[in-house]
C-alpha positions, 0 to 999 in steps of 0.5 A: 700562823694562827692558832688553828693552823698550829693545831692543824700542823701538830702531832704527837709521836711515841714509841721512840727510844728514851735516849734519842735526841730531838734531831734524831727523831726529826731525821727518822720521821723525815725519812719516813716522808709522811708529813713533810719536814717535822720539828720536835718542840718538846719531849716528855715522859708519859706514865701511861705510855711508859715512854717518851712522847714528842710534840711535833709540828709538820710542814705540810697539811695532811688528812690525818685520817689517811696518815698511818697511825704507826710508822716502822722505824728501824723495826720499831713501831712509832705511834703518830697521833694528830689533834683531829683524830677521833677518840675511837681512833686514838690508842688507849695508851695515848689517851689525851683526856687525862691531862685536860680533865685534870686541868679542868678539875684544877680550874673548878677548885680555883673557881677560874675559867679557861679564858682566865687561866690563859689570860693569866699566862699572857696568852690570847684564847680563841673565841671558842675552844671546841674540845678539852684537847684543843684547849689544852694545846692552847694552854700549852702555847701560853705556857711556852711563852710564859716559861720562856725566861725559865728556858733561857736561864736553864743550864746549856752547853757553854762555848769554848773560849776564843780570842783570835790570838796566834799562837792559840792559847792552850785553853782556847779554840782556833777559829775554825774549830770554834766556828764549827761548834758555835754555828750549829749550837746557835741554831739549836738554842731555843731562846731569844737573839738577845740571849744568843748574843749574850752566850756568844759574848761570854765565850769571847776574849781579847781581840775577838771580844773587842771586835764584837764590842766595837760592832755593837757600839757602832750598830746597836741593832746587831744580831748574833749572826752579825757577830759571827759574820764579823768574826769570820771576816777577820779570822776566817779563811780569805778564800772567796766563794769562787775559790772554795767552789773551784777547790770543791769541784776539783776534789777527787777520791785518792787511790786507796782512800775509803769512800766515806773518808772522801765524802767527809773531806768533800763535806768540809769544803762544801760547808765552807762554800755554803758559809761563804754563800757560794751556793744556796743551802737548798742545793747542798744535797744535790751539789754534794752528790754530783761531785761524789759521782764525778770524783769517786773511784768506786763505781761499783759501790755507787751502783750498789746504792743506786746513787746515780738513780737517786740524783733527782732526790739526793739523800742528806749528808747524815743518811748518805754517809750512814748508807756508805759506811754500812756498805763498806762494812758489808764489803769487808765482811764479804772479802773476809770470806775465803773466795775461789781464786780469781783471775788477776787484775791488770791495766787495760792500757799497758797490760801491766800489774799494779795499777789501773788504766785511770792511773797509767803513765805508760804507753799503750800496749795493745799486744800485751793487753790482748795477751793478758785478756786471753790469759784471763779468759783461760783462767776464768774457764778453768775456775768454771770447769773446776766448779762444775767438777765439784758439783758433779762429784 
């Protein structure tokens, strides 16, 4: 994209907690659904705001005058500032003139023009920068490219060792654990593919190292994804994508299993299906929710969260699991409160206690079921009469 396109799709966000990670900022803003999917590029502390400010790009063009200047996230107002906002609409705490003006003063002292400064950083200035704010952004893009080697040499979270040996040495990870940690980290690293390959290689030992080196020698143009694919083909599960999808599609919630535990168990299988290209990544949320609705035993909780109604626009995993855990906690708190005695539950197939019709292995007994239903109705009527009696007294 051109520089103008990047400017048009850039916003500054302030008001979020200092300890918040970039991916958490992105998830919170995505949930607000005001600018499509957002990507946080950098976060810095702003003395005037007295807090962190994030530079983000968003996925859809929008009239920033119509975008709310504040968004409530967890009861906290976050401020959103676009490059095209007029100075009168910019909150005083987020005035952007200070940095461009300081850069302008620096150039006067150094007797350099804006164009010369950007060219010195290896950037390509536009024919005309209509404002100090835009010029500062242009300078930022040039700085990002100029400082890329510094980013790649900065400290980073190193991968645990992996050799593919069996039994697994005590100081190493097994294949599944190493893969589950490595794949998301490789996606998060903001560096070149060359640097990513270097970081993966430094974690490999023994047979795993020899496999990747052989691949590198025979195909010099390999990528870090080629490394991961080669290791998966040698050490990963031998199940095909069809086998994994079949297991996923026939996974159900166990009796007495919490719904959140069932979803985590289901998610592990789903990620394996995606890894094997069993389904497109774009369908992961809808596929997950479809199987949850098919496999759950807790229709009441599904109804409470309106998950069936949300099937056309399914929530992502992190949002779904958070909602379900919160609802499970709420239900536990409700159950902890002393309730009036309720009529006992029983099987609607055989009329006996201790199980439900879904799990019943007995013969159907309509007479017993009818008797239990009549008994339940009498108990409910008794509870109602006692409740009315207390109100009258």
